[in-house]
C-alpha positions as a Markdown table, in Angstrom:
| # | Residue | x | y | z |
|---|---|---|---|---|
| 1 | Met | 330.9 | 115.1 | 231.7 |
| 2 | Arg | 330.5 | 116.7 | 228.4 |
| 3 | Glu | 328.8 | 113.6 | 226.9 |
| 4 | Lys | 326.3 | 113.3 | 230.0 |
| 5 | Ile | 325.3 | 117.0 | 229.6 |
| 6 | Thr | 324.9 | 117.0 | 225.8 |
| 7 | Lys | 322.7 | 113.9 | 226.0 |
| 8 | Met | 320.4 | 116.4 | 228.0 |
| 9 | Asn | 317.9 | 118.3 | 226.0 |
| 10 | Arg | 319.4 | 121.4 | 224.9 |
| 11 | Thr | 316.4 | 123.6 | 225.8 |
| 12 | Leu | 316.4 | 122.0 | 229.4 |
| 13 | Phe | 320.1 | 122.9 | 229.7 |
| 14 | Glu | 319.7 | 126.5 | 228.8 |
| 15 | Leu | 316.7 | 126.8 | 231.4 |
| 16 | Glu | 318.6 | 125.1 | 233.9 |
| 17 | Thr | 321.9 | 127.1 | 233.1 |
| 18 | Gly | 319.7 | 130.3 | 233.4 |
| 19 | Ile | 318.2 | 129.5 | 236.7 |
| 20 | Leu | 321.8 | 128.8 | 238.1 |
| 21 | Leu | 323.1 | 132.0 | 236.6 |
| 22 | Phe | 320.2 | 134.0 | 238.4 |
| 23 | Gly | 320.9 | 132.0 | 241.8 |
| 24 | Val | 324.5 | 133.4 | 241.5 |
| 25 | Phe | 323.4 | 137.0 | 240.5 |
| 26 | Cys | 320.9 | 136.8 | 243.5 |
| 27 | Gln | 323.6 | 135.4 | 245.9 |
| 28 | Leu | 325.7 | 138.8 | 245.1 |
| 29 | Phe | 323.3 | 140.5 | 247.4 |
| 30 | Ala | 323.6 | 138.2 | 250.3 |
| 31 | Phe | 325.1 | 141.0 | 252.3 |
| 32 | Leu | 322.3 | 143.1 | 252.5 |
| 33 | Pro | 319.9 | 141.3 | 254.8 |
| 34 | Glu | 320.7 | 140.8 | 258.6 |
| 35 | Asp | 319.9 | 136.7 | 258.4 |
| 36 | Lys | 322.6 | 136.1 | 255.5 |
| 37 | Ala | 322.4 | 132.6 | 256.2 |
| 38 | Gly | 318.8 | 132.1 | 256.3 |
| 39 | Tyr | 318.8 | 134.4 | 252.9 |
| 40 | Ser | 321.3 | 132.1 | 251.2 |
| 41 | Leu | 319.8 | 128.8 | 252.4 |
| 42 | Gly | 316.1 | 130.0 | 251.1 |
| 43 | Leu | 317.8 | 131.1 | 247.9 |
| 44 | Trp | 319.3 | 127.9 | 247.0 |
| 45 | Leu | 316.5 | 125.7 | 248.2 |
| 46 | Gly | 314.3 | 127.9 | 245.8 |
| 47 | Ile | 317.0 | 127.5 | 243.1 |
| 48 | Leu | 316.7 | 123.6 | 243.6 |
| 49 | Ile | 313.1 | 123.7 | 243.5 |
| 50 | Ala | 313.0 | 125.8 | 240.2 |
| 51 | Met | 315.5 | 123.3 | 238.7 |
| 52 | Ala | 313.3 | 120.3 | 239.6 |
| 53 | Ser | 310.4 | 122.1 | 238.3 |
| 54 | Ala | 312.0 | 122.9 | 235.0 |
| 55 | Phe | 313.0 | 119.2 | 234.8 |
| 56 | His | 309.4 | 118.2 | 235.5 |
| 57 | Met | 308.0 | 120.4 | 232.9 |
| 58 | Trp | 310.2 | 119.0 | 230.4 |
| 59 | Trp | 309.5 | 115.5 | 231.5 |
| 60 | Ser | 306.0 | 115.7 | 231.2 |
| 61 | Leu | 305.9 | 117.6 | 228.0 |
| 62 | Asp | 308.2 | 115.1 | 226.5 |
| 63 | Arg | 305.6 | 112.5 | 227.7 |
| 64 | Ala | 302.6 | 114.6 | 226.7 |
| 65 | Leu | 303.8 | 114.8 | 222.9 |
| 66 | Asp | 303.4 | 110.9 | 222.5 |
| 67 | Leu | 299.6 | 111.1 | 223.5 |
| 68 | Gly | 296.7 | 112.2 | 221.6 |
| 69 | Glu | 295.4 | 115.8 | 222.0 |
| 70 | Ser | 292.8 | 115.2 | 224.4 |
| 71 | Gln | 295.0 | 113.0 | 226.5 |
| 72 | Ala | 297.9 | 115.4 | 226.5 |
| 73 | Val | 295.8 | 118.4 | 227.7 |
| 74 | Lys | 294.6 | 116.1 | 230.7 |
| 75 | Ala | 298.1 | 115.0 | 231.4 |
| 76 | Met | 299.7 | 118.4 | 231.0 |
| 77 | Ser | 296.8 | 119.7 | 233.5 |
| 78 | Ala | 297.5 | 117.0 | 235.8 |
| 79 | His | 301.1 | 117.5 | 235.9 |
| 80 | Asn | 301.1 | 121.4 | 236.4 |
| 81 | Ile | 298.7 | 121.0 | 239.2 |
| 82 | Leu | 301.0 | 118.3 | 240.7 |
| 83 | Arg | 304.1 | 120.8 | 240.1 |
| 84 | Tyr | 302.1 | 123.6 | 241.7 |
| 85 | Cys | 301.3 | 121.6 | 244.7 |
| 86 | Phe | 304.9 | 120.6 | 245.3 |
| 87 | Ile | 306.1 | 124.2 | 245.0 |
| 88 | Thr | 303.3 | 125.4 | 247.5 |
| 89 | Thr | 304.3 | 122.5 | 249.8 |
| 90 | Ala | 307.8 | 123.2 | 249.8 |
| 91 | Leu | 307.3 | 126.8 | 250.4 |
| 92 | Leu | 305.0 | 126.0 | 253.4 |
| 93 | Leu | 307.6 | 123.6 | 254.8 |
| 94 | Ile | 310.3 | 126.3 | 254.4 |
| 95 | Ala | 308.1 | 129.0 | 256.1 |
| 96 | Val | 307.5 | 126.3 | 259.0 |
| 97 | Trp | 311.1 | 125.2 | 259.4 |
| 98 | Asp | 312.2 | 128.9 | 260.2 |
| 99 | Ser | 315.9 | 128.2 | 259.2 |
| 100 | Ala | 315.6 | 129.6 | 255.7 |
| 101 | Asn | 314.0 | 132.8 | 254.4 |
| 102 | Pro | 310.6 | 131.7 | 252.6 |
| 103 | Leu | 310.7 | 135.1 | 250.7 |
| 104 | Ser | 314.3 | 134.4 | 249.3 |
| 105 | Ala | 313.2 | 130.9 | 248.4 |
| 106 | Phe | 310.4 | 132.2 | 246.3 |
| 107 | Leu | 312.7 | 134.5 | 244.8 |
| 108 | Gly | 314.9 | 131.3 | 243.8 |
| 109 | Ile | 311.7 | 129.6 | 242.4 |
| 110 | Met | 311.3 | 132.9 | 240.2 |
| 111 | Gly | 314.6 | 132.0 | 238.7 |
| 112 | Leu | 312.4 | 129.6 | 236.5 |
| 113 | Lys | 310.7 | 132.8 | 234.9 |
| 114 | Ala | 314.0 | 134.9 | 234.9 |
| 115 | Ser | 315.8 | 132.1 | 233.1 |
| 116 | Ala | 313.0 | 132.1 | 230.5 |
| 117 | Tyr | 313.7 | 135.8 | 229.9 |
| 118 | Met | 317.7 | 135.2 | 229.8 |
| 119 | His | 317.3 | 132.9 | 227.1 |
| 120 | Phe | 319.5 | 135.0 | 224.8 |
| 121 | Ile | 322.4 | 134.7 | 227.3 |
| 122 | Thr | 322.1 | 130.7 | 227.9 |
| 123 | Lys | 321.7 | 130.5 | 224.1 |
| 124 | Lys | 325.3 | 131.5 | 223.9 |
| 125 | Ala | 326.5 | 129.0 | 226.4 |
| 126 | Ser | 324.6 | 126.4 | 224.7 |
| 127 | Asn | 326.0 | 127.3 | 221.4 |
| 128 | Ile | 329.4 | 126.8 | 223.2 |
| 129 | Leu | 328.7 | 123.4 | 224.4 |
| 130 | Tyr | 326.7 | 121.8 | 221.8 |
| 131 | Gly | 327.6 | 123.7 | 218.6 |
| 132 | Glu | 325.4 | 126.1 | 216.6 |
| 133 | Glu | 321.9 | 124.6 | 216.2 |
| 134 | Ile | 321.0 | 123.5 | 212.8 |
| 135 | Leu | 317.1 | 123.8 | 212.4 |
| 136 | Pro | 315.3 | 121.6 | 209.7 |
| 137 | Pro | 313.7 | 123.8 | 206.8 |
| 138 | Leu | 310.2 | 124.8 | 208.0 |
| 139 | Leu | 307.1 | 123.1 | 206.4 |
| 140 | Glu | 304.9 | 125.2 | 204.2 |
| 141 | Glu | 301.3 | 124.3 | 203.5 |
| 142 | Pro | 300.1 | 124.3 | 200.0 |
| 143 | Ala | 298.4 | 127.4 | 198.9 |
| 144 | Asp | 295.5 | 125.3 | 197.6 |
| 145 | Arg | 294.7 | 124.3 | 201.3 |
| 146 | Gln | 291.7 | 126.2 | 202.7 |
| 147 | Asp | 290.8 | 126.5 | 206.3 |
| 148 | Arg | 287.3 | 125.4 | 207.1 |
């Protein structure tokens, strides 16, 4: 299992770990609403949507890096629109389905944003699994180059 996880992109692992931690934290408050099952179902559907969105974001960025600048901008814009349409459609289906709470699903989707803010926590988990990150030295531009 560890080999499979370490093949995953480290940043994606940290983002998805943060999404799961956010879901667990929000689940602690499942006793507050009257419809506990609907709250939990909506929350975890939102968490799954956030994790799928994080994977799609990583995948589309990885592909766009191989393209030229103008093609990369077009590809990323198309993938962003595709991702937003997927999220909107999923939220509409959850609202129509009426078994899960659409507001808790939206809360789960916001786990993507919360995970980005929890990076300092998930970085520690990543260091435990992957080991300390060793970054290459920064490239410095020569002092004689002038911007035009």
